[in-house]
C-alpha positions as CSV (number, residue, x, y, z in Angstrom):
1,X,263.3,38.4,39.5
2,X,265.0,35.8,37.3
3,X,266.0,33.8,40.4
4,X,262.5,33.9,41.7
5,X,261.1,32.4,38.5
6,X,263.8,29.7,38.5
7,X,263.0,28.9,42.2
8,X,259.3,28.6,41.5
9,X,259.8,26.6,38.3
10,X,262.0,24.1,40.3
11,X,260.2,24.0,43.6
12,X,256.6,23.7,42.4
13,X,257.1,20.3,40.7
14,X,259.4,19.2,43.5
15,X,256.8,20.0,46.2
16,X,254.0,18.4,44.1
17,X,256.3,15.3,43.8
18,X,256.8,15.1,47.6
19,X,253.1,15.5,48.2
20,X,252.2,12.7,45.8
21,X,254.8,10.4,47.3
22,X,253.5,11.1,50.8
23,X,250.0,10.3,49.7
24,X,251.1,7.1,47.9
25,X,253.2,6.0,50.8
26,X,250.3,6.5,53.3
27,X,247.8,4.8,51.0
28,X,250.0,1.7,50.4
29,X,251.1,1.4,54.0
30,X,247.4,0.9,55.1
31,X,246.5,-1.7,52.5
32,X,245.9,-5.2,53.8
33,X,247.6,-8.3,52.5
34,X,244.3,-9.5,51.1
35,X,243.9,-6.7,48.5
36,X,243.7,-7.8,44.9
37,X,246.5,-7.3,42.6
38,X,246.1,-4.5,40.0
39,X,244.9,-5.5,36.6
40,X,247.7,-6.8,34.5
41,X,248.4,-5.0,31.3
42,X,247.3,-6.7,28.1
43,X,250.0,-8.7,26.4
44,X,251.3,-7.4,23.0
45,X,249.3,-9.1,20.3
46,X,251.2,-11.6,18.1
47,X,252.3,-10.2,14.8
48,X,253.1,-6.8,16.2
49,X,256.6,-5.6,16.8
50,X,257.5,-4.7,20.4
51,X,257.8,-1.0,20.8
52,X,261.5,0.2,20.8
53,X,262.5,2.0,24.0
54,X,265.2,4.5,24.9
55,X,266.6,5.2,28.4
56,X,267.5,8.7,29.4
57,X,268.7,9.9,32.9
58,X,266.7,7.2,34.7
59,X,268.4,3.9,33.7
60,X,265.4,1.8,34.5
61,X,262.5,3.9,33.0
62,X,262.1,3.3,29.3
63,X,260.6,5.8,27.0
64,X,259.2,5.1,23.5
65,X,261.6,6.1,20.7
66,X,258.7,8.2,19.2
67,X,258.8,10.6,22.1
68,X,261.2,13.5,22.1
69,X,262.7,14.9,25.3
70,X,261.8,18.5,26.2
71,X,265.1,19.5,28.0
72,X,263.8,23.1,28.8
73,X,261.0,21.5,30.8
74,X,263.1,18.8,32.5
75,X,265.5,18.7,35.4
76,X,267.4,15.8,37.1
77,X,269.3,15.7,40.4
78,X,271.9,13.0,40.3
79,X,274.2,11.6,43.0
80,X,276.4,8.6,43.0
81,X,273.6,6.6,44.6
82,X,270.4,7.8,42.7
83,X,268.9,10.1,40.2
84,X,265.6,12.0,40.9
85,X,263.8,14.6,38.9
86,X,261.3,15.3,36.1
87,X,261.7,14.4,32.5
88,X,259.2,15.8,30.0
89,X,258.6,14.3,26.6
90,X,256.2,15.0,23.7
91,X,255.5,13.1,20.5
92,X,252.8,12.0,18.0
93,X,251.7,8.9,20.0
94,X,248.2,8.0,21.0
95,X,247.7,8.3,24.8
96,X,246.3,4.8,25.2
97,X,249.3,3.3,23.4
98,X,251.6,5.3,25.7
99,X,249.7,4.1,28.8
100,X,250.0,0.5,27.7
101,X,253.7,1.0,26.9
102,X,254.5,2.2,30.4
103,X,252.3,-0.4,32.1
104,X,254.2,-3.2,30.3
105,X,257.7,-1.9,30.1
106,X,258.0,-0.6,33.6
107,X,256.9,-4.0,35.0
108,X,259.6,-5.6,32.8
109,X,262.2,-3.3,34.4
110,X,261.2,-4.4,37.9
111,X,258.8,-1.6,38.8
112,X,255.5,-2.5,40.7
113,X,252.3,-0.8,39.5
114,X,250.6,0.9,42.5
115,X,247.6,2.8,41.0
116,X,246.5,5.2,38.4
117,X,244.1,8.1,38.0
118,X,242.4,8.7,34.7
119,X,240.6,12.0,33.7
120,X,241.5,14.3,30.9
121,X,245.0,13.2,31.8
122,X,246.3,9.9,33.2
123,X,248.6,9.7,36.2
124,X,250.3,6.3,36.9
125,X,252.1,5.4,40.1
126,X,254.9,2.9,40.3
127,X,257.3,1.7,43.0
128,X,260.7,0.0,42.9
129,X,262.5,-0.7,46.1
130,X,262.8,2.7,47.8
131,X,262.0,4.7,44.7
132,X,258.8,6.0,43.2
133,X,257.9,6.8,39.6
134,X,254.9,9.0,38.7
135,X,254.0,9.2,35.0
136,X,251.6,11.8,33.8
137,X,250.2,11.5,30.2
138,X,248.4,14.5,28.7
139,X,246.7,14.4,25.3
140,X,247.0,17.6,23.3
141,X,245.5,18.4,19.9
142,X,248.3,17.0,17.7
143,X,250.7,15.5,20.3
144,X,250.8,13.6,23.6
145,X,253.0,14.7,26.5
146,X,254.5,12.5,29.1
147,X,256.0,13.7,32.4
148,X,258.2,11.2,34.2
149,X,258.9,12.0,37.8
150,X,261.3,9.7,39.7
151,X,261.9,10.3,43.4
152,X,263.8,8.6,46.1
153,X,261.6,7.4,48.9
154,X,262.1,8.1,52.6
155,X,263.5,5.4,54.8
156,X,261.7,4.7,58.0
157,X,263.6,5.3,61.2
């Protein structure tokens, strides 16, 4: 029974990740060269300090220092060539501030913004070389959660 719960807890996010990557890959492969670039994030206003960032298992995905990692809800698969998995964070940060943080900081780390979906939660899609990063931001009553999913893309044959 315990193994079944672990299997479901591990496989459900992994299968969702693969599905989202497949959708994103199909959507971006059919876009024409003439599509407009996504809206650039607003620059940080003068007089405000840049937000400090920490790096965890993904060495090119920054996280605001105000966010605390939730290890019991995170998993990472690492090889000598790449790291993939899901990191979950929570903290007392406004969701709009967190969205701006990731839009600015991931671009600075070489990621390309692909798209986003905004509803009660926000899902942002980024790509870097043959890797994908999907960030989900969920506002709760007193905290905001961020789930950072990084996956290795598939190489075409």
